[in-house]
N, C-alpha and C positions, 0 to 999 in steps of 0.2 A: 497432343495439341494442350494448351492449356486455356484456351477460350471456352466459354460456358458452352452446354449443349441444353436445349429446349426438350422436353418431356411431356407429351400431351397424352394423360393418362385415363385411362378406361379401368374397368374392372378385373380381378384376376392378379395372378402372381406375375405376369409378364412386365409390368412396370417396375416390379421390384426387382425381378432378375435384371432388367436394364439398367436400372439407378445402380446397382452394385457392380457392374460390369464397366459402366463408364465411369465411376470414381476409380475402379482400379486403373484405368487408362490414364487418370490425372484430370479427368474432366469433371468440373462443377456442374451439378445438374439443378436446372430450373424448371420446377416441375407445375405443370397446370394439372390439377385433380378436378374431377368431376364427381358432384354433389350425389348420393346415393348409387354411386357406381364403384368410385375408386377407396381402396383400402386406406383406412384411416392412418396407418402404419407408415405410409409411404410419405407421409410429410417429414417423418423422423428420419428418413434414409436419404434424403436430397438436402440439398444446400439450402434453397428456398422455394417455398410451396405457396401456391395461390389456388384456392377453392372458387370454381364458377358453375354454374348451372349451365346444362345443354341448351346450346346456341348462342353462347356469349362470346362471340368471334370477337368482337372489337376490345372486348376485354383482355382476352387471351393476347392479342396484338400488342395492345399498350403493355401489359405486364413483361413480354418478353423485350419490347423494345426499352421498357425502363431498366432493363439489367442486361443488356448487350448481348442477347441472343442472336445469332446469326444461323444457327441449323437447330434443327428439332425433329424428332420421332414421333410417332402414333404409336403406342403400345397399350394393349389390353382390350377390354369388350365395353360396348356400350350395348344396353339393351334396346334393340332396336324397336318394340313397340313402344317405346316410350315417345318416338316421334308423333303419335297421336293425343298423347295426353299430358306430357311433361315436359314439352320444349319450350324455354323461355327465352327466345333470341333477344338479343340488343340490336340496335339500327343497323350494324354491318351485318349480324347474322342475319337479320330478317330480309336485308336486300339482297343477300346472297340466296336466300332460301327461294325468295320469287324468282329468281333467275335459273334455277334448274328446272329443267324440263321433265325430266322423270326421275322420281324420288328413289332409285334404285341405291344401291351400296356403293358401286364404285363410282356414279357420277356424284353423289353427296362427297365422297372423301377426296375425290380429284377436283372437285369446286372448291372445298376448303383448302386443300393444299395449294393450288393454284394463287388464292387470294393471300395465303401466307408468303409466298414466294413473290407476288407482287409488293410485297410489303418489306423484301429483302431478307427472307427466313428461309430458307431452304430446308426441305423436307426431305429427310435421307431415309433408306431402308430401316426399317423397324428390326431388321436382325445385325445391324453392323452390331459389332462386339459380341454377337450371339449366335455366331454361326453353329456353334457345338450344339445348338437344340434342334438341328434340322432332322426330320424324321429318317433312321436309316433305312437300306435296303436289306430284305431278306425276312426269314421268319422269326420272330423274335420270342416267341414263346415256346413250351415244351411241345404243345399240340401244332401240329401241322395240317393245311386245309385239305378236304378231301377232294376228288374228282369234283363231285359235283358243287361244292365250294366255290371251288376254281371255276367254274362253269359259273355261278352267280356272280363273284367278282368282274369276269370279262362283260358280262351282260350289264351290271351296275355301272361299271367303268364309262361304258358309252352313254349311259344314260347321264349319269353325275357331269361327262364333259358338255354335253347340249344345256344342261341346267345351267351349268356356269357359264357356258357361252351367252344365255339370257341373262345373265347378273341376278339368277333367282336366289341360289344357295351354293353349297358346297358339298353336299352329301345327298344320298341317297340309301334307302332300305330296301333290300330286295329278299325274296326268297322263290326258289322254284324258278327263278327267270322271270318273276313278277316283281311289278315295282308296288310296293307298300307304301312306303311315304317317300315325300321329296321335301327336303330341307328350305324353307323361306324365312320369312320374318322371325319366326319363331325360336329360331336356332336349331343345332345338332340335338341336344339333349332332348329337347320336345319332339323333336322329328323320331329319333329313336323311340321314344315312348309311344310315341303313335302306331310307328311300324310294327315294332315289337308288340304290340298289344293285339295289332291284327296277324300277325305270324302265328301267334300263340307260342311257338319256340323256333329256334335255329334261323331267327333272321342275321343277314350279312348287312353289314354298314360298309359303304364304301364313301372316302372321302378323299377329293382333291383338290388340287388350285382350279380356277379358273382361267379358259383361255386367255393368255394376254395379261397374267395377274401382275398387278402393280406391288412390289415387295415392300413399298413403302406403306401399306397397310392391309389389314384385313387378311394376312396371311390365314389358311386353315390351320387349326391347332387342337388336339388332344392331350388327355393326361388321365390322370386316375377317376375324376368325375365319368368320363366317358366312359370308362369301362364299368363302374358301378352303375351307370344307367343301364347299360347294355345286359350285364347281367341280371337287373332288377327284371328284364323283361326274357330272360333266358334266350338271349340271344347268342349265336357262335361265332362268328368273325367279324372283327374290324381290320380293313383294308386301306391303307394310306398310302398317297403318292410319294414316293420315298424323294428325299431333297427339295421338296417344294412345300413342305407342311412343317410346323414347330410340333414338338413333342415335348411335353412338360414333366419332371418327376419320372423319368424314363425307367428307372430301376424299380419303384415304387408299382408303377402302372403295369409293368410287367409281371409284378409278384400276384398283385390282383387278378390277373390276366389267367395266369397259371393255376389260381384258386379256383376261378371260376370257371376253367376248361375252356375259356375263348381263345381262340386263334387271333393272334396281332403280327400282321405282315405290311412290308413294306415293298411297293413295286414302281417299276420304272417302265415307261412305255417308251420303245425303239422308234427308229423312223420308220420301219414296215408296220408299226401299230401291235407290235407283240409285248405281252406286259410280262416282266421280268423281275423274279426276286429271289 
């Protein structure tokens, strides 16, 4: 396709990876960048960029319409705690915000996606062009999980699935089949720090998609920063749902995990509820 594609960018490297992949496919990339979130270098990697503040939905729509954008993706992180102190919506954004009954991740993102599609801008899966970033199945590190760690993974998996069903977060931190921390608005790294400090050592992190996960946005993601955070609290295991989450800088991440003697494993759940890796 030679039509332009929109990119609504948050922080991290995901928007940069998407922009590069889309341009390799011959697409012009028209990017909306969020102030205090999106890397400044993204503006140099796309065809046209516009900087907005969180909540300026009307500005995004006007920008896309002016450049013929009929498809867009959401890529990158937004610091969720900013919704309490750093959101400056325009009229269209404020109108939408007041219509949202619950301010949970999926509710907000689905509402924004619906508003865009009502304006003729289709929201595509954030992984289009980037399917190679899906987390692989199997033990990725030299060290394998012990019997006790496998039990913690199974226990954490059930808890994380319920937490996701409630749209609270995507990961839990456990040890000895006890829940130490549940990810909420603070994000994965902060949850790992909190749970890891309570564990003292040996924390097991389980991260998976929410039931009914919308692949257009907010997919679970891990990378070298996840390993660095886990290593800092002397954690032992990172268990991730394979094929349903993203992995960034895979080689560097696994190398860091091996240096810290951390187990990294991707698992799948079959119809019988068994975890396979």
